[in-house]
C-alpha positions in Angstrom: -80.9 -72.9 -53.8 -80.4 -71.7 -50.5 -79.8 -74.2 -47.6 -83.5 -73.3 -46.2 -85.4 -74.2 -49.3 -82.9 -77.5 -50.1 -83.8 -79.1 -46.6 -87.7 -78.4 -46.2 -87.4 -80.3 -50.2 -85.7 -82.9 -48.6 -88.2 -83.3 -45.6 -91.1 -83.5 -47.9 -89.2 -86.3 -49.9 -88.6 -88.4 -47.2 -92.5 -88.3 -45.8 -93.7 -89.2 -49.4 -90.9 -92.4 -49.1 -92.5 -92.8 -45.7 -95.8 -93.1 -46.7 -94.7 -95.8 -49.7 -92.6 -98.2 -47.9 -93.5 -97.5 -44.2 -92.4 -94.9 -41.2 -89.0 -93.6 -41.3 -87.2 -93.2 -37.7 -84.8 -90.1 -36.5 -82.6 -89.9 -34.4 -83.8 -89.6 -30.5 -81.8 -86.0 -29.5 -79.4 -83.8 -31.2 -79.3 -82.0 -34.5 -81.0 -83.9 -37.4 -79.3 -86.5 -39.6 -79.3 -85.5 -43.7 -82.2 -86.9 -45.9 -81.5 -90.1 -47.8 -82.8 -89.8 -51.4 -83.1 -92.9 -53.1 -82.3 -93.1 -57.4 -85.6 -93.4 -59.5 -85.8 -96.7 -61.1 -85.5 -96.8 -64.7 -88.2 -97.3 -67.3 -89.2 -101.0 -67.8 -88.6 -101.7 -71.6 -90.8 -104.3 -73.6 -90.0 -108.1 -72.6 -90.7 -110.7 -75.0 -93.4 -113.6 -74.6 -93.6 -117.5 -75.6 -93.6 -118.0 -79.2 -97.0 -119.3 -80.5 -97.6 -122.9 -80.6 -97.7 -124.7 -84.4 -100.9 -125.1 -85.7 -102.0 -128.1 -87.8 -101.7 -128.7 -91.6 -102.8 -124.4 -91.8 -98.5 -124.2 -91.0 -97.4 -122.5 -88.2 -98.6 -119.4 -86.8 -96.5 -116.4 -86.2 -95.1 -115.7 -83.1 -96.4 -113.4 -80.2 -95.6 -109.7 -79.9 -93.4 -108.8 -76.9 -94.4 -107.0 -73.2 -93.0 -104.9 -71.5 -90.3 -106.0 -68.7 -90.7 -104.1 -65.5 -89.5 -100.9 -64.4 -85.9 -101.1 -61.4 -87.0 -100.7 -58.2 -85.5 -97.9 -57.3 -82.4 -98.1 -54.6 -83.1 -96.6 -50.8 -82.1 -93.6 -49.5 -79.3 -93.2 -46.6 -80.2 -93.1 -43.0 -79.8 -89.8 -41.8 -76.5 -89.1 -39.4 -77.1 -88.9 -36.1 -77.1 -85.8 -34.3 -74.7 -84.2 -31.8 -75.1 -85.1 -28.1 -78.0 -84.1 -25.3 -77.1 -80.0 -25.8 -80.3 -78.4 -24.2 -82.7 -77.3 -27.1 -81.0 -79.6 -29.8 -83.3 -80.2 -32.7 -84.4 -82.9 -33.1 -82.9 -85.2 -35.8 -84.8 -85.4 -39.3 -85.5 -88.9 -40.3 -83.7 -90.6 -42.9 -85.4 -92.1 -45.6 -86.0 -96.1 -45.3 -86.2 -96.7 -49.2 -85.6 -94.7 -52.1 -88.7 -93.9 -54.1 -90.2 -97.4 -56.5 -88.7 -97.6 -59.9 -92.1 -95.6 -62.0 -93.7 -98.4 -64.2 -93.2 -99.4 -67.9 -96.1 -97.9 -69.8 -98.1 -99.9 -71.8 -96.9 -101.2 -75.0 -99.1 -100.7 -78.4 -100.4 -104.0 -79.7 -98.5 -105.5 -82.1 -100.2 -105.2 -86.1 -101.5 -108.1 -87.7 -99.3 -110.6 -89.2 -99.6 -111.5 -92.9 -101.7 -113.7 -94.8 -99.3 -117.1 -95.4 -98.6 -117.9 -98.9 -99.7 -120.9 -100.2 -97.5 -124.2 -99.6 -96.5 -126.4 -101.9 -97.4 -130.0 -101.5 -100.4 -130.7 -99.2 -100.2 -127.3 -97.4 -99.6 -123.4 -97.0 -97.0 -121.6 -94.7 -98.1 -119.7 -91.7 -98.3 -116.5 -91.9 -96.0 -113.9 -90.5 -96.1 -113.2 -86.8 -97.2 -109.8 -85.6 -94.7 -107.5 -84.3 -94.4 -106.4 -80.7 -96.4 -103.7 -78.7 -93.9 -100.8 -77.9 -92.9 -100.2 -74.5 -93.6 -102.2 -71.6 -96.1 -104.9 -71.3 -97.2 -104.8 -75.3 -99.7 -107.3 -76.4 -99.1 -109.9 -78.6 -100.0 -109.5 -82.6 -102.3 -111.2 -84.4 -101.1 -114.3 -85.6 -101.0 -115.0 -89.1 -103.2 -116.7 -90.6 -102.5 -120.0 -92.6 -101.7 -120.2 -95.9 -104.4 -121.8 -98.5 -103.3 -125.1 -99.0 -101.4 -126.2 -102.1 -101.8 -128.9 -104.4 -100.5 -132.3 -104.3 -97.0 -132.2 -105.7 -95.9 -133.9 -108.7 -93.7 -136.5 -106.6 -96.6 -137.5 -104.8 -99.1 -140.4 -105.4 -101.7 -139.2 -107.6 -104.2 -141.4 -109.1 -104.8 -142.6 -111.9 -106.9 -140.2 -114.5 -106.2 -137.2 -112.1 -107.3 -133.5 -113.6 -104.4 -131.8 -115.0 -101.9 -130.1 -113.0 -101.5 -127.2 -115.2 -97.2 -125.8 -115.5 -96.8 -122.0 -115.3 -96.8 -121.2 -118.9 -100.5 -122.3 -119.0 -102.5 -118.9 -119.7 -99.6 -117.0 -121.3 -99.1 -116.4 -125.4 -96.2 -118.0 -126.3 -93.4 -117.1 -128.9 -91.7 -121.0 -129.4 -92.5 -123.0 -132.3 -91.8 -125.8 -133.7 -88.2 -126.7 -134.5 -84.8 -127.4 -133.7 -83.3 -125.1 -130.5 -80.5 -124.2 -128.3 -80.5 -123.8 -124.9 -77.2 -123.4 -121.9 -77.0 -126.7 -120.1 -74.2 -127.2 -117.5 -72.0 -124.3 -119.3 -72.6 -125.6 -122.9 -75.2 -124.7 -125.7 -77.3 -128.0 -127.1 -79.4 -128.7 -129.1 -83.3 -130.4 -128.7 -86.4 -130.2 -131.6 -89.1 -129.8 -130.1 -93.0 -130.3 -132.0 -96.2 -128.1 -131.3 -99.3 -128.7 -132.1 -100.7 -127.2 -134.5 -103.6 -125.6 -133.3 -101.8 -124.6 -129.5 -104.0 -123.4 -127.0 -102.2 -122.2 -124.3 -104.6 -122.5 -121.9 -104.7 -126.3 -122.4 -101.9 -128.7 -120.4 -100.8 -130.8 -122.5 -98.7 -134.3 -122.5 -95.2 -133.6 -123.0 -92.9 -136.8 -124.2 -89.2 -136.6 -124.0 -88.1 -138.6 -127.0 -84.1 -140.3 -126.3 -81.9 -141.1 -129.7 -79.8 -144.5 -130.1 -76.9 -144.4 -130.3 -73.9 -142.1 -133.0 -78.2 -140.6 -134.0 -79.7 -137.4 -134.2 -82.8 -135.8 -132.7 -83.4 -135.8 -136.6 -84.0 -139.1 -136.9 -86.5 -140.0 -133.7 -88.6 -136.8 -135.6 -87.9 -138.4 -138.9 -89.9 -141.6 -136.9 -92.7 -139.3 -135.7 -90.9 -139.3 -132.2 -91.2 -143.6 -132.1 -94.4 -143.7 -134.0 -96.2 -142.1 -130.6 -97.1 -139.0 -132.4 -99.7 -140.3 -135.3 -101.8 -142.4 -132.4 -102.0 -139.0 -130.5 -103.3 -136.9 -133.8 -105.9 -140.2 -134.2 -107.3 -140.2 -130.6 -107.7 -136.5 -130.8 -105.3 -135.9 -127.6 -102.2 -133.7 -129.1 -98.8 -133.4 -127.2 -95.9 -131.4 -127.0 -92.7 -133.8 -128.3 -89.1 -132.7 -127.2 -86.4 -134.9 -128.9 -83.5 -133.9 -127.3 -79.5 -134.4 -129.2 -76.8 -136.1 -127.7 -73.3 -134.2 -127.0 -71.3 -137.3 -128.8 -72.5 -140.5 -129.6 -74.0 -141.6 -126.3 -75.7 -140.2 -123.4 -73.9 -138.9 -120.7 -74.5 -138.0 -116.9 -74.9 -134.3 -118.1 -77.5 -135.2 -120.2 -79.5 -135.3 -116.5 -79.2 -131.6 -116.4 -80.2 -131.4 -120.2 -83.0 -133.1 -119.0 -83.9 -130.9 -115.8 -83.0 -127.5 -118.3 -85.3 -128.5 -121.3 -88.3 -129.8 -118.6 -87.9 -126.6 -116.8 -87.8 -124.1 -119.7 -91.0 -126.2 -121.5 -92.6 -125.6 -118.1 -92.4 -121.6 -117.9 -93.3 -121.2 -121.7 -95.5 -123.7 -123.0 -98.5 -125.0 -121.2 -98.0 -128.7 -120.4 -99.6 -131.2 -117.6 -97.1 -131.3 -115.0 -97.9 -135.3 -114.0 -97.9 -136.1 -117.6 -94.3 -135.9 -118.1 -93.4 -139.5 -119.8 -90.1 -140.5 -121.4 -88.9 -143.1 -124.2 -86.5 -144.2 -126.3 -84.7 -146.6 -128.2 -81.0 -148.7 -127.6 -79.0 -146.0 -126.0 -82.1 -144.1 -125.8 -84.0 -146.6 -123.8 -80.8 -146.8 -121.7 -80.8 -143.1 -121.0 -84.6 -143.1 -120.0 -83.8 -146.3 -117.6 -81.0 -143.6 -116.1 -83.5 -141.1 -116.0 -86.0 -143.3 -114.5 -84.1 -144.4 -111.3 -83.7 -140.6 -109.6 -86.3 -138.7 -111.7 -89.9 -139.9 -110.5 -91.0 -136.7 -109.1 -90.9 -135.6 -112.5 -91.7 -138.3 -114.6 -94.4 -140.5 -114.4 -93.9 -142.8 -116.5 -91.3 -144.5 -118.7 -91.3 -146.6 -121.5 -87.5 -148.2 -122.5 -87.1 -149.6 -126.1 -84.6 -152.7 -125.9 -82.7 -150.9 -122.7 -79.7 -152.1 -120.8 -78.5 -151.1 -116.9 -75.0 -151.6 -118.0 -72.8 -149.1 -120.3 -74.6 -146.6 -119.6 -74.5 -143.2 -116.8 -76.3 -144.9 -114.2 -76.9 -142.3 -111.0 -74.9 -143.8 -108.0 -77.4 -143.5 -105.4 -81.1 -144.6 -106.8 -83.9 -143.0 -104.5 -85.9 -146.1 -105.3 -89.1 -144.4 -105.3 -92.1 -145.9 -107.6 -92.6 -145.0 -111.1 -94.6 -146.9 -113.8 -92.8 -148.9 -116.1 -92.9 -150.6 -119.4 -90.0 -152.1 -121.3 -89.5 -154.0 -124.9 -86.8 -156.7 -125.5 -86.5 -159.2 -128.3 -84.8 -162.2 -126.6 -82.9 -162.7 -129.6 -81.2 -159.3 -128.8 -77.4 -159.4 -128.4 -76.9 -155.8 -127.8 -79.4 -154.8 -125.1 -79.5 -158.9 -124.5 -83.0 -160.1 -121.5 -80.4 -161.4 -119.3 -76.3 -160.2 -120.5 -74.5 -163.7 -120.3 -74.2 -165.3 -116.9 -74.9 -162.0 -115.0 -76.8 -162.0 -112.1 -77.7 -158.2 -112.3 -76.7 -157.0 -115.9 -79.6 -156.8 -118.3 -83.4 -156.3 -119.4 -84.6 -158.6 -116.9 -83.0 -156.9 -114.0 -84.3 -153.3 -114.6 -87.9 -155.1 -114.7 -87.3 -156.5 -111.5 -85.6 -153.2 -110.2 -88.4 -151.5 -111.0 -91.3 -154.3 -109.9 -89.6 -154.2 -106.6 -89.9 -150.7 -106.2 -93.5 -150.6 -107.1 -94.2 -152.8 -104.9 -95.1 -155.3 -107.0 -94.6 -159.2 -106.5 -92.0 -160.6 -108.4 -92.3 -164.0 -109.6 -89.5 -166.4 -109.8 -89.6 -166.6 -113.5 -90.9 -163.7 -115.3 -93.5 -165.0 -118.0 -91.3 -164.3 -121.6 -91.7 -165.0 -125.5 -91.0 -168.5 -126.4 -93.5 -169.1 -129.3 -96.6 -166.8 -131.2 -96.8 -163.4 -130.7 -95.1 -160.8 -128.3 -95.8 -161.9 -124.9 -96.5 -158.5 -122.3 -96.0 -159.5 -118.7 -98.2 -157.1 -116.5 -96.9 -157.6 -112.9 -99.5 -158.4 -110.1 -99.7 -156.6 -106.8 -98.0 -153.0 -107.9 -99.4 -150.1 -106.2 -102.3 -149.2 -108.3 -100.2 -145.7 -109.8 -97.5 -147.4 -111.0 -98.4 -150.3 -113.4 -95.5 -152.4 -114.4 -94.4 -154.1 -117.8 -92.4 -156.3 -119.5 -93.1 -157.3 -123.2 -90.6 -159.4 -125.2 -91.3 -160.6 -128.9 -89.4 -163.2 -131.5 -86.8 -160.5 -132.4 -83.8 -159.2 -132.5 -82.5 -155.3 -131.4 -85.3 -153.2 -132.7 -87.7 -150.3 -131.5 -89.9 -151.6 -135.3 -91.9 -155.2 -134.5 -94.9 -156.7 -136.0 -96.3 -160.0 -134.5 -97.0 -162.8 -137.5 -99.7 -161.6 -140.1 -99.9 -158.3 -139.0 -98.3 -155.0 -140.5 -98.5 -153.2 -137.0 -95.8 -152.2 -135.2 -97.0 -153.4 -131.7 -94.5 -151.6 -129.6 -96.0 -147.9 -130.0 -99.1 -149.2 -130.0 -98.8 -150.8 -126.4 -97.0 -147.7 -125.5 -99.2 -145.2 -126.4 -101.5 -147.5 -124.2 -99.4 -147.5 -121.3 -99.0 -144.1 -120.9 -102.5 -142.8 -122.0 -104.2 -144.9 -118.7 -102.8 -142.0 -116.9 
């Protein structure tokens, strides 16, 4: 480009700058200085806005889209160099630009897309939908907030009223390949076994009660099956309320810490592959079976709705070092001449069935009397603790007998232990 054309362009730019940023001042005399030229401002990028506030139980809203950052202002042009002295006829100096042209304003960003609908939350409410994406470029508008997820059903660990509607497991509505009989499952890296009993006319759309029935010392799951799962199955059949029964097998003569994991694994399998009511999972067992039932009851209250310990003890068994002390409906039975799992272990103030009853009654908000009524004569005595939270009844039954799960009152041929147990379980 020739120097003349360049000079004309510089003059034009100086005039534009003067119009945007005020009049430039030239040299009063002498040859004109070179025109200043400002650098263009950078294009603004999208800046962020604040995240949207949380909403009520519907979960959090989506994060707002970003807004553009303003373009930077152009750098001011340099002032023209002074012309030569007062020679005659010297041309008037051309004014240097006072300031460069302003940076270009960022273009408007596009609106963010709407957030997706939140998924249903476990417990009281669903999680929030995801936020809209930020608009591109400058000054983008915020994306629409995600819709709140649909409210989920109450978790099984919450306070569930008596006679609540069934809460179906994941296996409901699906055909199953599980059949009655002895099965194996991998738990804590071992192959473990258990027996499962499924109603003859199993209905994949009916949420069944589940009973987890643990055997006594040096015994087997077959022995529990042969006792009709502590005599509960005939009562379920008679009441036309069929249930699913599980009898796990210990790894050795007694139950151990790893049998907590076994319970978790079997329950997860049943929930996935069969239709059960997840709010009506029950546990029971005799002797060492009653002891593992007690052990599970101190930290599995979110899984087990109610438990019955038949001749249980709180020692010589794995007990979790940290108990949750959450409430759980609890019933127990003890023969007052039981020397194996006694009401009180000698002179101990912590060992024995009595202290199991006190522990659960306390956790359940019950009033614990100075002396719990126990059998002294006649038929068995079942003491219902008073003041308990309505959803967590607590009962301690004692009788004239030893270490057994078969007890008849005087003049009766009926074993009252399964009868009382069934009544206790079916109030939920």
